[in-house]
N, C-alpha and C positions, 0 to 999 in steps of 0.2 A: 156533141161530143163530149163538152167540158163537163156538163152535167152529169156524164157516165163519168167518167175519170173520177170525180167529184165522189159519186153513188159506190164505186168501189174503193175508193180510199174510206170511205165510211167504213165499210164493212169489212174492210183490210184491220183497222183499228180494232174495230167489235169485234174482231176473232179474236186479235192479239192481246184485248181486257181480257177474253174470255178463258186463253191458255194462260196466260200468270198469273189469272184467280185458280185456275186447276191446279197450278203447279204446286201453288202457295198451299193448298190444302192439302196437296200429299203432303207436299214437305211435314206439313205440321203433324198430319195423321203419325207418317212414318217418325216424328221425331220425339214422340212419346210410347210407353213403354202399350202393348194390349189391353192390359190388365187397366188403369187407368181411364181410358178408352170407355170401359164398359160401367153398368150400373153395379151396385154393390151386392148383389144376387150371388148368390156363390153353389146354385140349382142348374137347373135346364135353361133358365131364362139368362143366366153367363151365359155358356154355351152358344145359345140361339143369338144374343149379341155379339160375341165373338166372332158369329159367321156373319151376319150381318154387316158388319167392318169390314169382312174380307172382300165378303159382293161389293161391297163399296167401294173397297181400291182397285178391282176390279173393271167395275164401271168407269171409276173416273179415269183409267187408263186408257181404256176406250174413247173412251170421249176427245182424249187428249189427240189422241193417232188422228183419229177422225179430223177435230179439227186443225191440229198440223196439214194433214192433207188438202183441207179446203183451202189454208193458208197458202201453202206451195202452189195449188192451181191458181187464185186470185194473184199471186204476187206474177206468176209466168202470164197471167193475161193481160195484166200491165204493161211487162214488157212488152208484149206483145203491140199495143198497143198504140 
């Protein structure tokens, strides 16, 4: 049994680290104006880059929600054992 608890703690610590890293990425992306994050192109490439950044923001938000749910599940399992 102690090995299972140790494994659960390692998983929980890893998830927390991923959550913290993703939150840091989002904070950095949101702190800069969108134009600073794009390439210097002024044509369709610029619009594509902006669209890609928006998609990445959405994907990161979805990943955060999924990781939060998994983290909560692991913590719930830890309290039950």
